[in-house]
Z-matrix of the N, CA and C atoms (Angstrom, degrees):
N
C 1 1.420
C 2 1.578 1 107.47
N 3 1.312 2 115.86 1 141.47
C 4 1.517 3 121.04 2 179.72
C 5 1.499 4 109.48 3 -82.29
N 6 1.297 5 116.08 4 131.35
C 7 1.485 6 120.67 5 175.52
C 8 1.518 7 108.29 6 -87.72
N 9 1.354 8 117.53 7 102.70
C 10 1.428 9 122.18 8 -175.87
C 11 1.537 10 112.42 9 -66.34
N 12 1.332 11 119.12 10 -29.65
C 13 1.459 12 121.53 11 -178.49
C 14 1.578 13 108.34 12 -69.40
N 15 1.299 14 115.83 13 -35.16
C 16 1.424 15 121.49 14 -178.45
C 17 1.578 16 110.35 15 -60.64
N 18 1.284 17 112.25 16 -44.77
C 19 1.511 18 117.74 17 -178.66
C 20 1.540 19 111.67 18 -77.05
N 21 1.271 20 116.27 19 -32.06
C 22 1.519 21 120.14 20 175.04
C 23 1.526 22 107.57 21 -63.31
N 24 1.337 23 118.48 22 -46.48
C 25 1.460 24 119.73 23 -178.19
C 26 1.493 25 111.33 24 -64.40
N 27 1.317 26 117.56 25 -34.53
C 28 1.483 27 118.77 26 179.50
C 29 1.538 28 110.35 27 -69.07
N 30 1.297 29 118.28 28 -24.63
C 31 1.506 30 119.29 29 175.77
C 32 1.467 31 110.79 30 -83.18
N 33 1.323 32 119.70 31 -34.28
C 34 1.498 33 123.64 32 -175.90
C 35 1.506 34 113.37 33 -80.30
N 36 1.312 35 115.95 34 -36.76
C 37 1.456 36 122.17 35 -176.94
C 38 1.519 37 115.14 36 -51.93
N 39 1.315 38 121.87 37 -45.55
C 40 1.453 39 121.58 38 177.50
C 41 1.514 40 115.42 39 -65.71
N 42 1.317 41 117.06 40 -21.76
C 43 1.437 42 122.60 41 177.57
C 44 1.512 43 117.07 42 -75.69
N 45 1.355 44 115.10 43 -21.13
C 46 1.521 45 119.00 44 -176.12
C 47 1.514 46 112.12 45 -61.02
N 48 1.320 47 122.64 46 -45.82
C 49 1.468 48 119.39 47 177.44
C 50 1.541 49 112.33 48 -61.64
N 51 1.275 50 117.17 49 -36.32
C 52 1.471 51 122.03 50 -179.22
C 53 1.534 52 109.65 51 -66.73
N 54 1.336 53 117.26 52 -38.04
C 55 1.456 54 121.92 53 178.24
C 56 1.513 55 109.69 54 -66.60
N 57 1.381 56 116.22 55 -46.48
C 58 1.500 57 118.06 56 177.61
C 59 1.516 58 111.49 57 -60.62
N 60 1.299 59 118.70 58 -41.17
C 61 1.437 60 122.36 59 -178.94
C 62 1.565 61 110.44 60 -62.21
N 63 1.331 62 115.89 61 -43.10
C 64 1.450 63 120.07 62 179.07
C 65 1.496 64 112.28 63 -62.81
N 66 1.334 65 116.29 64 -42.38
C 67 1.457 66 120.40 65 177.93
C 68 1.539 67 110.04 66 -63.47
N 69 1.365 68 117.45 67 -42.11
C 70 1.493 69 121.79 68 179.31
C 71 1.528 70 111.52 69 -61.91
N 72 1.307 71 115.51 70 -41.16
C 73 1.477 72 120.65 71 178.56
C 74 1.535 73 111.24 72 -63.45
N 75 1.292 74 116.22 73 -41.38
C 76 1.487 75 120.44 74 -177.89
C 77 1.544 76 107.16 75 -67.93
N 78 1.304 77 118.89 76 -42.11
C 79 1.452 78 121.51 77 -177.09
C 80 1.520 79 113.06 78 -68.91
N 81 1.353 80 116.41 79 -40.13
C 82 1.457 81 120.25 80 -172.55
C 83 1.498 82 112.90 81 -116.80
N 84 1.322 83 116.62 82 36.11
C 85 1.439 84 120.88 83 -177.74
C 86 1.563 85 113.39 84 -62.38
N 87 1.340 86 118.06 85 -34.88
C 88 1.466 87 120.32 86 -179.12
C 89 1.523 88 109.66 87 -68.60
N 90 1.307 89 118.63 88 -30.37
C 91 1.498 90 119.94 89 179.28
C 92 1.525 91 111.41 90 -78.01
N 93 1.307 92 116.64 91 -31.33
C 94 1.454 93 121.51 92 179.97
C 95 1.521 94 111.37 93 -77.84
N 96 1.302 95 117.51 94 -48.38
C 97 1.446 96 123.33 95 -179.24
C 98 1.497 97 107.84 96 -125.58
N 99 1.327 98 120.05 97 82.46
C 100 1.441 99 121.69 98 -176.80
C 101 1.549 100 109.69 99 -66.27
N 102 1.314 101 113.92 100 152.81
C 103 1.429 102 121.89 101 179.66
C 104 1.560 103 108.23 102 -91.86
N 105 1.343 104 116.40 103 81.35
C 106 1.508 105 120.28 104 -171.29
C 107 1.491 106 109.93 105 -60.42
N 108 1.269 107 119.85 106 -34.88
C 109 1.466 108 122.94 107 -171.49
C 110 1.519 109 110.39 108 -65.86
N 111 1.314 110 119.37 109 -31.04
C 112 1.455 111 122.92 110 -178.81
C 113 1.535 112 114.61 111 -98.94
N 114 1.349 113 115.19 112 10.84
C 115 1.479 114 117.26 113 174.67
C 116 1.523 115 109.32 114 -64.41
N 117 1.348 116 116.07 115 144.50
C 118 1.434 117 121.51 116 179.34
C 119 1.534 118 108.37 117 -91.86
N 120 1.323 119 120.18 118 126.27
C 121 1.459 120 122.04 119 -178.92
C 122 1.536 121 108.93 120 -70.69
N 123 1.381 122 115.50 121 145.78
C 124 1.458 123 121.12 122 177.54
C 125 1.525 124 112.91 123 -76.43
N 126 1.358 125 114.74 124 -23.44
C 127 1.490 126 117.60 125 179.78
C 128 1.552 127 108.88 126 -157.40
N 129 1.349 128 116.36 127 147.76
C 130 1.434 129 122.58 128 175.24
C 131 1.549 130 107.79 129 -103.97
N 132 1.342 131 116.04 130 130.28
C 133 1.467 132 120.16 131 178.71
C 134 1.490 133 109.27 132 -117.33
N 135 1.351 134 113.76 133 140.96
C 136 1.463 135 120.16 134 171.00
C 137 1.536 136 107.58 135 -86.75
N 138 1.315 137 117.59 136 178.90
C 139 1.479 138 122.34 137 -175.77
C 140 1.521 139 112.01 138 -58.37
N 141 1.314 140 115.01 139 123.59
C 142 1.470 141 121.26 140 175.64
C 143 1.505 142 116.37 141 85.08
N 144 1.349 143 118.01 142 -10.55
C 145 1.497 144 121.58 143 -175.50
C 146 1.540 145 109.04 144 -68.12
N 147 1.345 146 118.39 145 -34.64
C 148 1.473 147 120.34 146 -175.64
C 149 1.525 148 108.24 147 -64.39
N 150 1.278 149 117.94 148 -50.39
C 151 1.458 150 123.11 149 -177.78
C 152 1.527 151 108.67 150 -62.11
N 153 1.329 152 118.17 151 -43.30
C 154 1.458 153 120.57 152 177.09
C 155 1.502 154 112.71 153 -57.34
N 156 1.313 155 117.82 154 -43.10
C 157 1.471 156 122.56 155 -179.82
C 158 1.506 157 110.13 156 -64.36
N 159 1.305 158 117.44 157 -45.46
C 160 1.484 159 121.97 158 177.89
C 161 1.527 160 111.59 159 -66.01
N 162 1.342 161 119.34 160 -34.91
C 163 1.477 162 121.11 161 177.71
C 164 1.503 163 112.03 162 -69.93
N 165 1.293 164 117.10 163 -38.78
C 166 1.461 165 120.65 164 -178.21
C 167 1.534 166 113.68 165 -69.14
N 168 1.330 167 116.29 166 -45.96
C 169 1.482 168 118.88 167 179.80
C 170 1.540 169 106.46 168 -151.85
N 171 1.325 170 115.75 169 88.97
C 172 1.477 171 121.41 170 -173.22
C 173 1.505 172 110.40 171 -68.23
N 174 1.317 173 120.04 172 -35.72
C 175 1.466 174 121.55 173 -179.66
C 176 1.501 175 110.68 174 -65.67
N 177 1.322 176 117.78 175 -44.92
C 178 1.483 177 120.97 176 179.36
C 179 1.468 178 110.41 177 -65.26
N 180 1.318 179 118.36 178 -44.78
C 181 1.482 180 122.43 179 -179.07
C 182 1.504 181 109.16 180 -63.80
N 183 1.360 182 117.44 181 -41.71
C 184 1.478 183 118.77 182 178.83
C 185 1.521 184 111.42 183 -61.97
N 186 1.376 185 115.39 184 -40.25
C 187 1.473 186 121.02 185 179.12
C 188 1.551 187 109.46 186 -64.29
N 189 1.300 188 117.78 187 -39.93
C 190 1.465 189 123.26 188 -176.52
C 191 1.503 190 114.94 189 -74.32
N 192 1.329 191 117.29 190 -36.70
C 193 1.461 192 119.22 191 -165.57
C 194 1.553 193 114.12 192 -117.93
N 195 1.313 194 120.26 193 -13.09
C 196 1.442 195 120.81 194 -177.89
C 197 1.535 196 110.66 195 -58.38
N 198 1.277 197 115.45 196 127.40
C 199 1.471 198 126.73 197 -178.82
C 200 1.548 199 112.48 198 61.09
N 201 1.349 200 116.47 199 22.04
C 202 1.442 201 120.43 200 175.16
C 203 1.524 202 108.66 201 -109.41
N 204 1.333 203 115.60 202 156.79
C 205 1.446 204 118.58 203 175.57
C 206 1.485 205 112.25 204 -86.74
N 207 1.346 206 113.80 205 136.20
C 208 1.492 207 121.17 206 175.88
C 209 1.503 208 107.65 207 -128.05
N 210 1.322 209 115.28 208 158.98
C 211 1.427 210 122.65 209 175.98
C 212 1.572 211 108.30 210 -117.67
N 213 1.318 212 116.33 211 133.92
C 214 1.421 213 117.59 212 -176.25
C 215 1.560 214 110.16 213 -140.65
N 216 1.316 215 112.92 214 159.07
C 217 1.417 216 121.92 215 178.41
C 218 1.527 217 108.29 216 -118.48
N 219 1.316 218 117.61 217 137.86
C 220 1.490 219 120.72 218 178.44
C 221 1.474 220 110.48 219 -171.83
N 222 1.307 221 116.78 220 -179.72
C 223 1.479 222 125.76 221 177.27
C 224 1.482 223 111.05 222 -97.34
N 225 1.322 224 120.35 223 126.01
C 226 1.462 225 121.94 224 177.89
C 227 1.480 226 108.61 225 -76.22
N 228 1.341 227 115.70 226 127.77
C 229 1.435 228 120.45 227 -179.54
C 230 1.528 229 111.12 228 -96.14
N 231 1.321 230 117.50 229 -70.23
C 232 1.412 231 122.50 230 -177.46
C 233 1.494 232 109.97 231 -141.77
N 234 1.338 233 116.95 232 -175.90
C 235 1.463 234 121.85 233 176.39
C 236 1.518 235 108.12 234 -145.28
N 237 1.319 236 112.32 235 152.33
C 238 1.454 237 119.83 236 171.80
C 239 1.523 238 107.27 237 -131.77
N 240 1.274 239 116.17 238 119.31
C 241 1.463 240 124.18 239 -178.75
C 242 1.554 241 108.60 240 51.70
N 243 1.364 242 118.96 241 -103.39
C 244 1.441 243 119.94 242 -177.19
C 245 1.508 244 111.52 243 -112.56
N 246 1.349 245 118.18 244 19.25
C 247 1.428 246 125.04 245 -178.89
C 248 1.523 247 112.12 246 -112.40
N 249 1.322 248 117.11 247 123.82
C 250 1.443 249 122.03 248 176.82
C 251 1.536 250 109.06 249 -97.76
N 252 1.262 251 117.20 250 131.62
C 253 1.432 252 121.85 251 179.36
C 254 1.523 253 110.00 252 -103.45
N 255 1.353 254 113.91 253 122.81
C 256 1.488 255 119.58 254 -173.28
C 257 1.570 256 106.06 255 -120.42
N 258 1.363 257 112.76 256 131.50
C 259 1.472 258 120.26 257 179.46
C 260 1.521 259 112.58 258 57.40
N 261 1.301 260 118.39 259 26.78
C 262 1.457 261 126.88 260 -179.90
C 263 1.522 262 115.32 261 58.56
N 264 1.310 263 117.02 262 0.70
C 265 1.514 264 119.24 263 -176.45
C 266 1.534 265 112.70 264 -127.92
N 267 1.298 266 122.13 265 -16.37
C 268 1.426 267 124.52 266 -178.59
C 269 1.519 268 109.19 267 -107.77
N 270 1.334 269 116.08 268 119.30
C 271 1.452 270 123.52 269 -176.25
C 272 1.562 271 107.06 270 -105.73
N 273 1.323 272 117.63 271 112.87
C 274 1.449 273 122.65 272 -171.33
C 275 1.520 274 108.90 273 -112.04
N 276 1.279 275 120.29 274 113.12
C 277 1.497 276 122.26 275 173.52
C 278 1.518 277 106.46 276 -78.66
N 279 1.285 278 115.79 277 117.73
C 280 1.472 279 121.65 278 -174.08
C 281 1.492 280 114.62 279 -84.10
N 282 1.335 281 114.79 280 151.25
C 283 1.482 282 121.74 281 172.57
C 284 1.519 283 106.08 282 -108.77
N 285 1.315 284 117.14 283 159.43
C 286 1.465 285 123.76 284 176.61
C 287 1.521 286 113.20 285 57.42
N 288 1.321 287 117.84 286 46.53
C 289 1.435 288 120.61 287 179.36
C 290 1.561 289 112.99 288 -66.97
N 291 1.318 290 117.43 289 -21.38
C 292 1.458 291 116.46 290 177.17
C 293 1.493 292 114.54 291 -68.03
N 294 1.349 293 116.30 292 -14.84
C 295 1.490 294 120.03 293 -178.92
C 296 1.538 295 112.08 294 -93.02
N 297 1.323 296 116.79 295 -20.38
C 298 1.517 297 120.28 296 -173.36
C 299 1.492 298 112.11 297 -128.88
N 300 1.303 299 116.81 298 155.01
C 301 1.468 300 124.83 299 169.41
C 302 1.510 301 106.91 300 -110.79
N 303 1.347 302 115.28 301 116.60
C 304 1.476 303 118.09 302 -176.58
C 305 1.472 304 113.70 303 -66.12
N 306 1.335 305 118.32 304 -25.67
C 307 1.475 306 120.80 305 -179.81
C 308 1.509 307 113.51 306 -62.88
N 309 1.367 308 115.51 307 -24.34
C 310 1.458 309 118.79 308 -178.55
C 311 1.548 310 110.92 309 -69.32
N 312 1.373 311 119.10 310 -16.77
C 313 1.428 312 120.88 311 -175.40
C 314 1.538 313 113.16 312 -100.31
N 315 1.265 314 120.74 313 -3.74
C 316 1.487 315 125.54 314 -177.27
C 317 1.477 316 108.47 315 -58.22
N 318 1.362 317 115.44 316 129.00
C 319 1.488 318 121.93 317 178.48
C 320 1.490 319 115.19 318 77.27
N 321 1.264 320 119.45 319 1.05
C 322 1.464 321 122.26 320 179.75
C 323 1.553 322 109.87 321 -107.04
N 324 1.317 323 112.71 322 149.84
C 325 1.499 324 119.30 323 172.64
C 326 1.489 325 110.88 324 -74.06
N 327 1.329 326 116.31 325 127.32
C 328 1.472 327 119.61 326 -178.63
C 329 1.534 328 108.23 327 -127.06
N 330 1.300 329 115.43 328 158.80
C 331 1.461 330 123.14 329 172.34
C 332 1.528 331 105.19 330 -116.88
N 333 1.359 332 116.46 331 124.06
C 334 1.412 333 119.69 332 -179.77
C 335 1.504 334 112.49 333 -135.79
N 336 1.303 335 115.78 334 163.39
C 337 1.463 336 122.93 335 179.06
C 338 1.480 337 108.83 336 -128.89
N 339 1.341 338 116.62 337 140.46
C 340 1.433 339 121.62 338 -178.61
C 341 1.519 340 111.87 339 -162.71
N 342 1.320 341 117.41 340 167.10
C 343 1.412 342 124.55 341 -179.52
C 344 1.554 343 109.77 342 -97.49
N 345 1.294 344 116.97 343 128.40
C 346 1.463 345 123.13 344 -174.98
C 347 1.536 346 109.56 345 -76.49
N 348 1.310 347 114.88 346 125.24
C 349 1.470 348 122.33 347 177.79
C 350 1.541 349 109.33 348 -96.71
N 351 1.262 350 116.01 349 -43.62
C 352 1.463 351 117.13 350 -176.44
C 353 1.546 352 112.45 351 175.37
N 354 1.328 353 115.73 352 170.06
C 355 1.424 354 124.19 353 -177.00
C 356 1.535 355 108.47 354 -131.90
N 357 1.327 356 116.20 355 130.41
C 358 1.467 357 121.54 356 175.97
C 359 1.496 358 106.38 357 -101.10
N 360 1.389 359 114.27 358 110.21
C 361 1.474 360 117.88 359 -178.08
C 362 1.521 361 113.97 360 -67.74
N 363 1.327 362 121.00 361 -32.11
C 364 1.413 363 121.82 362 -177.96
C 365 1.522 364 111.07 363 -69.30
N 366 1.319 365 119.36 364 -45.13
C 367 1.424 366 120.91 365 -179.96
C 368 1.571 367 112.76 366 -95.01
N 369 1.325 368 115.99 367 -6.49
C 370 1.482 369 122.03 368 177.66
C 371 1.531 370 113.57 369 59.75
N 372 1.373 371 112.50 370 39.68
C 373 1.444 372 121.03 371 179.36
C 374 1.501 373 110.96 372 -110.07
N 375 1.329 374 115.72 373 131.59
C 376 1.451 375 123.90 374 176.91
C 377 1.503 376 107.32 375 -104.24
N 378 1.362 377 114.16 376 132.66
C 379 1.477 378 119.25 377 179.82
C 380 1.534 379 107.27 378 -109.15
N 381 1.353 380 115.06 379 133.32
C 382 1.458 381 123.73 380 174.87
C 383 1.485 382 108.51 381 -125.57
N 384 1.332 383 117.95 382 153.19
C 385 1.457 384 123.33 383 168.22
C 386 1.511 385 106.99 384 -132.89
N 387 1.337 386 115.04 385 177.17
C 388 1.492 387 122.25 386 -176.51
C 389 1.505 388 109.11 387 55.42
N 390 1.311 389 120.46 388 42.46
C 391 1.481 390 124.07 389 -175.16
C 392 1.530 391 109.93 390 -86.71
N 393 1.328 392 113.09 391 143.56
C 394 1.478 393 120.72 392 176.79
C 395 1.535 394 105.94 393 -138.76
N 396 1.373 395 112.53 394 134.19
C 397 1.463 396 116.60 395 174.97
C 398 1.497 397 109.72 396 -83.84
N 399 1.387 398 111.90 397 121.91
C 400 1.438 399 117.75 398 -175.40
C 401 1.538 400 111.04 399 -85.66
N 402 1.359 401 116.05 400 -44.70
C 403 1.428 402 118.51 401 178.35
C 404 1.528 403 112.24 402 -158.47
N 405 1.286 404 113.90 403 156.30
C 406 1.464 405 118.83 404 176.69
C 407 1.544 406 105.79 405 -155.68
N 408 1.361 407 119.28 406 164.63
C 409 1.462 408 118.48 407 -179.68
C 410 1.542 409 108.15 408 -61.99
N 411 1.330 410 114.03 409 132.66
C 412 1.459 411 120.22 410 178.16
C 413 1.515 412 113.64 411 92.53
N 414 1.315 413 119.64 412 0.33
C 415 1.495 414 121.45 413 176.18
C 416 1.486 415 111.21 414 -115.22
């Protein structure tokens, strides 16, 4: 006689890890795929204030802003691939490039938000990633 429970268990047993993984993804979705665009910045900077703060006390600024979101205002200069250069010293790796054309922002004052990666004191360049343009003239 065929034991139907034995065969049912053989079919269900491989599905158990998949079920646990699905539950884990639902519970911790924000940690797996964070909503970068809705992150709240720790500080808002006007034009040139970020570089000034890093120049005055780079260790304190590094401690305060490393891997934190900041909001800044500046003039968009150029872009390379997916990186927008603001005020010739802030390099912002952009998100959602399929929605925007970076060339439309050249020479215009923009407000953007991004996560601080680091600051190079010798070249005075600040690197950001997960950047989003919040506003500019005409938008």
